C-alpha positions as CSV (number, residue, x, y, z in Angstrom):
1,P,16.3,9.5,-26.5
2,H,17.3,8.1,-23.1
3,E,19.5,10.6,-21.3
4,S,21.5,10.3,-18.2
5,S,20.9,13.3,-16.0
6,K,21.9,14.9,-12.8
7,M,18.4,16.4,-12.4
8,S,16.2,15.1,-9.6
9,S,13.1,14.8,-11.7
10,S,11.8,14.7,-15.3
11,V,8.5,14.9,-17.2
12,C,9.3,11.6,-18.8
13,I,11.4,8.8,-17.5
14,A,12.7,5.5,-19.1
15,I,13.7,2.4,-17.2
16,A,16.0,0.0,-19.0
17,P,15.8,-3.8,-18.3
18,T,16.5,-4.6,-14.7
19,D,16.9,-7.8,-12.8
20,Q,15.7,-8.9,-9.3
21,N,19.3,-9.2,-8.1
22,D,20.6,-5.9,-9.5
23,T,22.5,-3.6,-7.1
24,E,21.2,-0.2,-6.1
25,D,23.7,1.4,-8.4
26,A,22.6,-0.7,-11.3
27,I,18.9,0.0,-10.7
28,R,19.5,3.7,-10.4
29,A,21.6,3.7,-13.6
30,S,18.7,2.1,-15.4
31,I,16.4,5.1,-14.6
32,T,17.0,8.0,-17.0
33,S,15.3,11.1,-18.4
34,C,13.6,10.5,-21.7
35,S,13.0,13.2,-24.3
36,V,10.6,11.1,-26.4
37,L,7.4,12.2,-24.6
38,P,5.5,14.4,-24.6
39,P,5.7,14.7,-28.4
40,P,6.9,18.0,-30.0
41,G,4.3,20.7,-29.7
42,C,2.5,18.9,-26.9
43,T,2.5,19.1,-23.1
44,I,1.6,16.5,-20.5
45,E,-1.8,18.3,-20.2
46,N,-2.8,18.3,-23.9
47,S,-1.1,15.2,-25.1
48,N,-3.1,11.9,-25.5
49,E,-2.4,8.2,-25.9
50,E,-2.8,8.1,-29.7
51,I,-0.3,10.8,-30.2
52,E,2.1,9.3,-27.7
53,T,2.0,5.7,-29.1
54,R,2.7,7.1,-32.6
55,Q,5.7,9.1,-31.2
56,L,7.0,6.0,-29.5
57,S,6.8,4.0,-32.7
58,L,8.5,6.7,-34.7
59,Q,11.3,7.5,-32.2
60,L,12.0,4.1,-30.6
61,G,10.9,1.8,-33.4
62,W,8.3,0.1,-31.2
63,K,5.9,-2.1,-33.2
64,E,3.1,-2.2,-30.6
65,P,3.4,0.4,-27.9
66,I,0.8,0.0,-25.3
67,G,0.2,1.5,-21.9
68,L,-0.6,0.5,-18.3
69,F,-2.0,2.3,-15.3
70,G,0.2,2.2,-12.3
71,Y,0.9,3.4,-8.8
72,T,4.3,4.7,-7.5
73,A,5.4,3.3,-4.1
74,E,3.3,5.7,-1.9
75,A,0.7,7.0,-4.3
76,T,-3.0,7.0,-3.2
77,Y,-4.2,7.3,-6.8
78,K,-3.1,5.8,-10.1
79,D,-0.4,8.3,-10.7
80,I,1.7,7.0,-13.6
81,Y,1.2,5.7,-17.1
82,I,3.7,3.1,-18.3
83,Y,4.4,2.4,-22.0
84,F,6.2,-0.6,-23.3
85,D,6.5,-2.5,-26.6
86,F,4.1,-5.4,-26.3
87,A,5.3,-6.8,-29.6
88,D,8.9,-7.1,-28.3
89,K,9.7,-10.8,-27.7
90,V,13.5,-10.7,-28.0
91,S,14.8,-8.0,-25.7
92,P,15.8,-8.8,-22.1
93,V,12.9,-9.1,-19.7
94,N,12.6,-6.0,-17.6
95,H,12.0,-8.0,-14.3
96,L,11.6,-5.1,-11.9
97,A,9.2,-3.2,-14.2
98,T,7.2,-6.3,-14.8
99,K,6.8,-6.9,-11.1
100,A,6.1,-3.3,-10.2
101,F,3.6,-2.6,-13.0
102,S,1.6,-5.8,-13.2
103,M,-1.5,-4.2,-11.8
104,Y,-4.0,-3.8,-14.6
105,G,-4.8,-5.0,-18.1
106,L,-3.2,-3.7,-21.3
107,G,-4.2,-0.3,-22.5
108,G,-5.4,0.6,-19.1
109,A,-8.1,-2.1,-19.3
110,Q,-9.7,-2.9,-16.0
111,E,-9.9,-6.7,-15.8
112,M,-11.3,-9.0,-13.2
113,G,-8.3,-10.7,-11.6
114,P,-4.5,-10.4,-11.9
115,P,-3.1,-9.4,-15.3
116,T,-2.1,-12.1,-17.7
117,W,-0.2,-10.2,-20.4
118,G,3.1,-11.7,-19.4
119,N,6.6,-10.0,-19.1
120,I,7.7,-6.6,-20.1
121,R,10.7,-6.8,-22.4
122,G,13.1,-3.9,-23.1
123,S,12.7,-0.4,-21.7
124,V,9.5,1.2,-20.3
125,V,8.6,4.9,-20.6
126,L,6.8,6.6,-17.8
127,L,4.6,9.7,-17.5
128,R,2.8,11.2,-14.6
129,L,-1.0,11.0,-14.6
130,E,-3.2,13.8,-13.3
131,P,-5.6,12.6,-10.6
132,D,-9.3,12.3,-11.2
133,W,-10.2,15.1,-8.8
134,G,-13.7,13.7,-8.2
135,F,-12.2,10.6,-6.5
136,S,-8.9,12.1,-5.2
137,P,-9.7,15.7,-4.3
138,N,-7.0,16.1,-1.6
139,V,-3.9,14.7,-3.3
140,T,-0.8,16.7,-4.1
141,Y,-0.1,16.7,-7.8
142,C,3.3,17.1,-9.4
143,S,3.6,16.7,-13.2
144,T,7.2,15.5,-13.0
145,L,8.6,12.2,-11.9
146,G,11.4,12.0,-9.4
147,F,14.3,9.6,-10.2
148,D,14.5,8.6,-6.5
149,E,10.7,8.2,-6.5
150,I,10.9,5.7,-9.3
151,Y,13.9,3.9,-7.7
152,K,11.9,3.5,-4.5
153,T,8.9,2.3,-6.5
154,L,10.9,-0.5,-8.2
155,V,12.5,-1.6,-4.9
156,F,9.2,-1.4,-3.0
157,F,7.4,-3.8,-5.4
158,R,10.4,-6.0,-5.8
159,D,10.6,-6.6,-2.0
160,S,6.8,-6.6,-1.3
161,K,5.3,-10.0,-0.4
162,T,1.9,-8.6,-1.6
163,S,1.6,-8.5,-5.4
164,A,1.3,-5.2,-7.2
165,H,-2.1,-6.2,-8.4
166,K,-3.3,-6.8,-4.9
167,I,-1.9,-3.5,-3.6
168,A,-3.6,-1.7,-6.5
169,L,-6.9,-3.3,-5.6
170,K,-6.5,-2.2,-2.0
171,R,-5.7,1.4,-3.0
172,D,-8.5,1.5,-5.5
173,S,-11.1,0.4,-2.9
174,V,-9.8,2.7,-0.2
175,R,-9.9,5.7,-2.7
176,M,-13.4,4.7,-3.7
177,R,-14.6,4.5,-0.1
178,E,-13.0,7.8,0.8
179,S,-14.7,9.5,-2.2
180,M,-18.1,8.3,-1.1
181,P,-18.3,8.3,2.7
182,G,-21.2,6.5,4.2
183,L,-22.2,4.8,0.9
184,P,-21.7,1.1,0.2
185,G,-19.2,2.1,-2.5
186,G,-18.3,0.6,-5.9
187,Q,-20.9,-1.8,-7.2
188,P,-21.9,-4.1,-4.4
189,F,-23.6,-7.3,-5.7
190,A,-25.1,-8.2,-2.3
191,Q,-26.3,-6.0,0.5
192,N,-23.8,-5.8,3.4
193,F,-21.4,-8.2,1.7
194,S,-19.2,-6.2,-0.5
195,H,-18.0,-2.6,0.2
196,Y,-16.1,-2.4,-3.1
197,M,-16.5,-4.4,-6.3
198,G,-14.3,-3.2,-9.1
199,P,-12.8,-4.6,-12.3
200,G,-9.7,-5.8,-10.4
201,G,-11.7,-7.9,-7.9
202,V,-13.8,-7.6,-4.7
203,R,-13.0,-6.2,-1.3
204,T,-15.4,-6.7,1.5
205,E,-16.2,-4.0,4.0
206,H,-14.0,-5.7,6.6
207,Q,-11.0,-5.9,4.2
208,V,-11.4,-2.2,3.3
209,N,-11.5,-1.3,6.9
210,E,-8.3,-3.2,7.5
211,D,-6.7,-1.5,4.5
212,Q,-7.2,1.8,6.3
213,D,-5.4,0.7,9.4
214,K,-2.2,2.6,10.0
215,C,1.4,1.8,11.1
216,D,1.7,3.0,14.7
217,H,5.0,4.7,14.0
218,C,5.0,6.3,10.5
219,G,1.2,6.4,9.9
220,K,1.2,4.7,6.5
221,T,-1.9,2.7,5.8
222,Q,-2.1,-1.0,4.9
223,S,-3.3,-0.1,1.4
224,I,0.0,1.7,0.9
225,V,2.4,-0.8,2.4
226,G,0.6,-3.9,1.3
227,K,0.4,-5.7,4.7
228,L,0.9,-4.4,8.2
229,K,2.3,-6.7,10.9
230,K,1.2,-7.0,14.5
231,C,3.6,-6.6,17.4
232,Q,4.3,-10.2,18.4
233,R,4.0,-9.4,22.1
234,C,0.7,-7.5,22.4
235,K,-0.8,-8.8,19.1
236,I,-2.6,-5.4,18.7
237,T,-0.2,-2.6,17.6
238,L,0.5,-2.6,13.9
239,Y,3.7,-1.7,12.0
240,C,4.7,-1.6,8.4
241,G,8.0,-3.4,9.0
242,K,10.9,-4.1,11.4
243,E,12.4,-0.6,11.0
244,C,9.2,1.1,12.2
245,Q,8.7,-1.4,15.0
246,K,12.3,-0.9,16.2
247,S,12.0,2.9,16.1
248,A,8.8,2.8,18.1
249,W,9.9,0.2,20.7
250,K,11.2,2.7,23.3
251,K,7.7,4.3,23.4
252,H,5.7,1.1,22.8
253,K,7.3,-1.1,25.4
254,K,5.8,1.1,28.2
255,I,2.3,0.0,27.2
256,C,2.9,-3.2,25.2
257,R,2.3,-5.7,28.1
258,Q,-0.8,-3.7,29.2
259,L,-2.6,-4.0,25.9
């Protein structure tokens, strides 16, 4: 069911167990096209979780297939659904998948605080999620998943000093705020204290404002990169990393000491 492919994208992708120290080639080799989903006679648009978990049990022998919501590296909405066999306690730990997809509770459950369901063992199977257009009216939707997109997602969360759960919380709160401009957002439990209160945790208005700050070079927001860093000279200009800061230095150095 897992097929190596020279295609650039697929409706369904599988990720075999990967380790934190795997090489780029090894990580890319672990990402393959998967023909298990959607089930025969179904499309991404008309399939559902009950049909999909039954198909995973039938085709892969999974005893307890269960799903997780997730974000790819630069997604502004929960754009992937990740299946794995929760009953598998003997296959190798899928370290990169565990780190990248530890955002929410099992079955898509929205739980207060970081997930506690442990490690993913064996392969994971991924599908693209269609956005909730009420909360994400301006996103670009593509029903397929790119192999390079999934590689970048694994590497991004592997290298991030901010947990996947925290990044998901940042993106959730920013999306909620943008969908309701001018409103206190979410379910604030005290006036002027919380801008967003969701199942994953609480973000104050100040925190959500900071999460909308942008890298001065590439324009990515803090909710996407996890944590922006200030220029160590002016202590004002923000960058998502050393590469952007280095690329912007020729322009920034002209005004850095004046800020």
